[in-house]
C-alpha positions in Angstrom: 2.4 59.9 8.5 3.8 56.8 10.3 2.5 53.4 9.6 1.1 53.2 13.1 -0.9 56.4 12.6 -2.2 55.2 9.3 -3.4 51.9 10.9 -5.1 53.9 13.6 -7.4 55.3 11.0 -9.0 51.8 10.7 -11.3 50.3 13.3 -10.2 47.6 15.7 -12.4 45.1 13.9 -10.8 45.9 10.5 -7.3 45.5 11.9 -8.2 42.2 13.6 -9.6 40.9 10.3 -6.5 42.1 8.5 -4.3 40.2 11.1 -6.3 37.0 10.3 -6.0 37.5 6.6 -2.2 38.3 6.9 -1.7 35.1 8.8 -4.1 32.9 6.7 -3.6 33.9 3.1 0.2 33.5 3.0 0.0 30.2 4.7 -2.7 29.0 2.4 -0.9 30.3 -0.7 2.5 28.9 0.3 0.9 25.6 1.1 -0.8 25.4 -2.3 2.4 26.5 -4.2 4.5 24.0 -2.2 2.1 21.1 -3.0 2.1 22.0 -6.7 5.9 22.4 -6.9 6.6 19.2 -5.0 4.1 17.3 -7.1 5.7 18.7 -10.3 9.1 17.8 -9.0 8.0 14.3 -8.1 6.6 13.8 -11.7 9.8 15.2 -13.3 12.0 13.1 -11.0 10.0 10.0 -11.8 10.2 10.7 -15.6 14.0 11.2 -15.2 14.3 7.7 -13.6 12.0 6.1 -16.2 13.9 7.7 -19.0 17.2 6.5 -17.5 15.9 3.0 -17.3 14.6 3.0 -20.9 17.9 4.4 -22.1 20.2 2.0 -20.3 18.1 -1.2 -20.4 18.6 -2.0 -24.1 22.3 -1.6 -23.9 22.6 -3.6 -20.7 20.4 -6.3 -22.1 22.4 -6.5 -25.4 25.6 -6.6 -23.5 24.2 -9.4 -21.4 23.1 -11.3 -24.5 26.4 -10.8 -26.2 28.3 -12.1 -23.3 25.9 -15.0 -23.1 26.4 -15.7 -26.8 30.2 -15.6 -26.2 29.9 -18.2 -23.5 27.7 -20.6 -25.5 29.4 -19.8 -28.8 26.3 -18.4 -30.3 24.4 -21.6 -29.2 23.2 -22.2 -32.7 24.5 -25.7 -32.9 22.7 -26.7 -29.7 19.4 -25.6 -31.2 18.7 -23.2 -28.3 16.5 -20.1 -28.8 18.5 -17.1 -29.9 17.7 -13.8 -28.2 16.1 -11.0 -30.3 19.3 -9.2 -31.3 17.6 -7.5 -34.2 14.9 -6.0 -32.0 17.4 -4.9 -29.4 19.6 -3.1 -31.9 16.6 -1.4 -33.3 15.5 -0.4 -29.8 19.0 1.0 -29.1 18.9 3.0 -32.3 15.6 4.4 -31.3 16.8 5.3 -27.9 19.8 7.2 -29.2 17.5 9.1 -31.6 15.2 9.9 -28.7 18.0 11.1 -26.5 19.7 13.2 -29.2 16.6 14.7 -30.6 14.1 14.6 -27.7 13.1 17.3 -25.3 15.3 15.8 -22.5 18.5 16.1 -24.5 19.5 19.4 -23.0 20.0 17.9 -19.5 22.4 15.1 -20.7 26.1 15.8 -21.1 26.8 16.0 -24.9 30.3 14.5 -24.6 29.1 11.4 -22.9 26.2 10.9 -25.2 28.4 11.4 -28.3 30.9 8.9 -26.9 28.2 6.4 -26.3 26.8 7.0 -29.8 30.2 6.4 -31.4 30.7 3.2 -29.4 27.4 2.0 -30.5 28.1 2.8 -34.2 31.4 0.9 -33.9 29.6 -2.1 -32.4 26.5 -2.2 -34.6 28.1 -3.8 -37.7 29.5 -6.7 -35.6 26.1 -7.0 -33.9 24.4 -6.9 -37.3 26.6 -9.6 -38.7 26.0 -11.6 -35.6 22.3 -11.3 -36.1 22.7 -12.4 -39.7 24.8 -15.4 -38.7 22.4 -16.4 -36.1 19.5 -16.3 -38.5 21.3 -18.1 -41.3 21.6 -21.3 -39.2 24.5 -22.4 -41.3 26.9 -24.9 -39.7 30.0 -22.9 -38.7 33.5 -24.0 -39.6 36.6 -23.2 -37.6 37.4 -20.0 -39.5 33.8 -18.8 -39.2 33.7 -19.7 -35.5 37.0 -17.8 -34.8 35.7 -14.8 -36.7 32.4 -14.9 -34.9 34.2 -15.1 -31.5 36.5 -12.2 -32.4 33.5 -10.1 -33.6 31.7 -11.0 -30.4 34.5 -9.8 -28.3 34.7 -6.5 -30.2 30.9 -6.1 -30.1 30.9 -6.7 -26.3 33.7 -4.1 -25.8 31.9 -1.5 -27.9 28.5 -2.2 -26.4 30.0 -2.1 -22.9 31.7 1.2 -23.7 28.4 2.6 -25.0 26.6 1.4 -21.9 29.2 3.0 -19.6 29.2 6.3 -21.4 25.4 6.4 -21.5 25.4 5.5 -17.8 27.7 8.5 -17.1 25.4 10.7 -19.1 22.3 9.4 -17.2 24.0 9.8 -13.9 24.8 13.4 -14.8 21.2 13.9 -15.7 20.1 12.3 -12.4 22.5 14.6 -10.4 21.2 17.6 -12.2 17.7 16.6 -11.4 18.6 16.2 -7.8 20.3 19.6 -7.7 17.2 21.2 -9.4 15.0 19.5 -6.8 17.1 20.8 -4.0 17.2 24.3 -5.5 13.4 24.4 -5.7 13.1 23.1 -2.2 15.5 25.8 -1.0 13.5 28.4 -2.9 10.3 27.1 -1.2 11.9 27.3 2.2 13.2 30.8 1.6 9.7 31.7 0.2 8.2 30.5 3.5 10.8 32.4 5.5 10.4 35.7 3.7 6.7 35.5 3.5 6.3 34.6 7.1 8.8 37.4 8.1 6.8 40.0 6.1 3.6 38.7 7.6 5.1 38.8 11.0 6.2 42.4 10.6 2.8 43.5 9.4 1.1 41.6 12.2 3.5 43.2 14.7 2.6 46.6 13.3 -1.1 45.8 13.5 -0.8 44.5 17.1 1.3 47.6 18.1 -1.4 49.9 16.7 -3.8 48.0 19.0 -1.6 47.6 22.1 0.1 51.1 22.1 -3.2 53.0 22.9 -4.2 50.3 25.4 -0.9 50.7 27.1 -1.2 54.5 27.1 -4.7 54.1 28.7 -3.4 51.8 31.3 -0.5 54.1 32.2 -2.9 57.1 32.4 -5.3 55.1 34.6 -2.5 54.0 36.9 -1.1 57.5 37.3 -4.6 58.9 37.9 -5.2 56.2 40.5 -2.1 57.4 42.4 -3.6 60.9 42.6 -1.4 62.5 39.9 -3.2 65.5 38.3 -3.1 66.5 34.7 -2.8 63.0 33.4 -4.3 62.4 30.0 -4.4 59.4 27.7 -2.9 60.0 24.2 -5.6 60.7 21.6 -4.7 60.0 17.9 -6.4 58.1 15.2 -10.1 57.5 14.5 -10.8 54.1 16.0 -12.7 52.8 19.0 -9.6 53.2 21.2 -9.4 56.9 20.3 -13.0 57.3 21.3 -12.3 55.5 24.6 -9.2 57.7 25.2 -11.4 60.8 24.7 -14.0 59.6 27.1 -11.3 58.7 29.6 -9.8 62.2 29.4 -13.2 63.7 29.9 -13.8 61.6 33.0 -10.3 62.5 34.2 -11.1 66.2 33.8 -14.3 65.8 35.6 -12.6 63.8 38.4 -9.9 66.4 38.9 -12.5 69.2 39.0 -14.6 67.2 41.5 -11.5 66.4 43.5 -10.3 70.0 43.5 -13.7 71.1 44.7 -13.7 68.6 47.5 -10.1 69.5 48.4 -11.0 73.2 48.4 -14.0 72.5 50.6 -11.9 70.3 52.9 -8.9 72.7 53.2 -10.6 76.0 53.0 -11.9 78.1 55.8 -15.6 78.9 54.9 -15.6 82.3 56.5 -12.3 83.9 55.3 -11.7 81.8 52.2 -8.1 81.1 53.5 -6.7 77.7 54.0 -7.9 76.0 57.2 -5.7 74.4 59.8 -5.3 71.1 57.9 -4.6 72.9 54.6 -2.0 75.3 56.0 -0.3 72.4 57.8 0.0 70.4 54.6 1.5 73.5 52.9 4.0 73.8 55.7 5.1 70.2 55.4 5.6 70.6 51.6 7.5 73.9 52.1 9.8 72.2 54.7 10.5 69.4 52.3 11.5 72.0 49.6 13.6 73.8 52.2 15.5 70.6 53.1 16.3 70.0 49.5 17.3 73.5 48.5 18.7 74.9 51.8 16.8 78.2 51.3 15.5 79.9 54.5 11.9 79.5 55.6 10.0 81.4 58.2 6.6 81.0 59.8 4.4 83.7 61.5 2.0 82.6 64.2 -0.5 85.5 64.6 -3.1 86.1 67.2 -5.6 89.0 67.1 -5.5 91.6 69.9 -8.7 92.9 71.3 -10.9 90.5 69.3 -13.0 89.3 72.3 -14.1 92.9 73.2 -15.2 93.4 69.6 -17.4 90.3 69.8 -18.8 91.4 73.2 -19.4 95.0 72.2 -20.4 94.8 68.5 -21.7 91.2 68.3 -20.5 88.0 66.5 -21.4 89.5 63.1 -18.9 92.2 63.7 -16.4 89.6 64.9 -16.8 87.7 61.6 -16.4 90.9 59.6 -13.3 91.6 61.6 -11.8 88.2 60.7 -12.6 88.7 57.1 -11.0 92.1 57.1 -7.8 90.9 58.9 -7.5 88.0 56.4 -7.7 90.5 53.5 -5.1 92.8 55.1 -2.7 90.0 55.8 -2.9 88.8 52.2 -2.3 92.4 51.0 0.7 92.9 53.3 2.3 89.5 52.5 3.9 88.5 49.2 2.1 86.7 46.5 4.1 83.5 47.0 3.6 83.5 50.8 0.9 81.1 52.2 -1.7 82.2 54.7 -4.2 80.2 56.6 -6.6 80.4 59.5 -5.1 78.2 62.2 -8.1 78.4 64.5 -10.4 80.9 66.1 -8.6 84.2 65.9 -5.2 82.7 65.1 -3.6 82.8 61.7 -0.5 81.1 60.3 1.7 82.5 57.5 4.5 80.7 55.7 7.2 82.8 54.1 9.7 80.9 51.9 13.1 82.5 51.3 12.8 84.8 54.3 15.4 84.6 57.1 15.1 85.7 60.7 16.1 89.4 60.2 13.9 89.9 57.2 11.0 88.2 59.1 11.3 90.7 62.0 11.1 93.6 59.6 8.0 92.1 57.8 6.3 91.3 61.2 6.9 94.9 62.4 5.5 96.3 59.2 2.3 94.2 59.5 1.7 95.0 63.1 2.3 98.7 62.6 -0.3 98.7 59.7 -2.9 96.8 61.7 -2.4 98.9 64.8 -2.8 102.1 62.8 -6.1 100.9 61.3 -7.5 99.5 64.6 -6.8 102.9 66.3 -9.0 104.6 63.8 -11.6 101.8 63.7 -12.4 100.5 67.1 -14.3 97.5 65.7 -11.2 96.2 63.9 -8.4 94.4 65.7 -4.7 94.5 65.6 -2.4 91.4 65.9 0.6 90.0 67.6 3.1 87.9 65.7 5.4 85.1 66.9 8.3 84.4 64.5 10.2 81.1 64.0 12.7 80.3 61.2 13.7 76.9 60.0 17.1 75.5 60.9 17.6 78.3 63.5 14.5 77.3 65.5 13.8 73.8 64.3 13.7 71.7 61.2 10.2 70.1 61.5 6.7 71.6 61.5 5.9 70.7 65.1 9.0 72.4 66.5 8.6 75.5 64.4 5.0 76.0 65.4 5.8 75.4 69.0 8.6 78.0 69.0 6.4 80.5 67.1 3.5 79.9 69.4 5.7 80.4 72.6 7.2 83.6 71.2 3.7 84.9 70.3 2.3 84.4 73.8 5.5 85.7 75.5 5.0 88.8 73.4 1.3 89.1 74.3 2.2 88.8 78.0 4.8 91.6 77.8 2.6 93.9 75.7 -1.0 93.5 76.7 -2.1 96.6 74.9 -3.5 96.5 71.3 -0.2 97.8 69.9 2.1 94.8 70.2 5.4 94.5 68.5 7.1 91.2 67.5 9.9 89.5 69.6 13.0 91.7 69.6 11.0 94.9 69.6 13.1 96.7 67.0 11.4 99.2 64.9 11.5 98.6 61.2 13.9 100.8 59.2 11.9 99.9 56.0 10.2 97.0 54.2 12.3 94.0 53.6 12.6 92.5 50.1 9.7 92.3 47.8 6.9 92.7 50.5 
């Protein structure tokens, strides 16, 4: 079963509710996840920056103090306050221990951290001696001053190297944090795209399950409005639209039945049950259109009853009606099943014979008149008939011209043969029935 068919098992209200849920829940879920991820990223990024500052600040401060001490030559003789070297060295030791053993150690490059650690280990003895010299407050001599200056230079170089290496490591951590942040943002964006795409597909399927039956109903209603018969709306599913389609089809069937009844009443002759003048003319127009497309021959018979008025005058109008009913039945029996017959007016009948040419039409007309004359001679209250024949293309290509030719030949024949036994134009006797008559 297709997805559309499965969805049609749900009601319209259920599918609309599902559309709302499909649109709301992913958006709400993604919004919550995005807020949580971005908040967590902001905290982690801030912690990375704070950790970088705490890691680099002691080394940078110590380097600054050492350079200052180098400039003022320890400043012990000027009685100025000496910076807290001891506290700084202890702070640096603690930071290296935290970096190497802490939870953030994995995101720092080991080579840079190890290089910074080695530089600090190399600088620490000189810094320690510097601390001791500062705290001793002993007046320096030239040798001591030279040694102190040399150690200061070495300590500055080592601390500067340690600070540069640690800066490289911290920058690497910062770039890794930025990449991780970008990766998570891309993951969020892709999560939005894929979720919304899936929601869009599901919503499209739900809307299609609603719009397809509505479109089918609209097409059926439009076709029915143009007069097309046999139009039915598709019926599948168990929803309200299915019920609506079923009711529409029932109304269409009722409408067609009512229309057919009205058309039958409008186009049928109430006495004989044949097509009336309007009905047989409509059939003639349709057959001529088919003839023009296919090129097949088409013939019309204009028939008028012989001796009908004397029957009315002698036996009454009831006998005249019975004579008309009888002649209609005889003509239907003598014509083919696909020939069309109608009462053209009064005691005139019109027959349309598709696929019959002029020669075949003469033979058929002879056969009909012979049969009717034979019966009317035995039954005086029954009439015979005269037949005027006209064939499309030979005598005309439109209905008016064909009927005019057939009518003129009919009355020319009646003038020549006033008796009840009247043969069609040409007068040839039939050598046998033509075709499937």
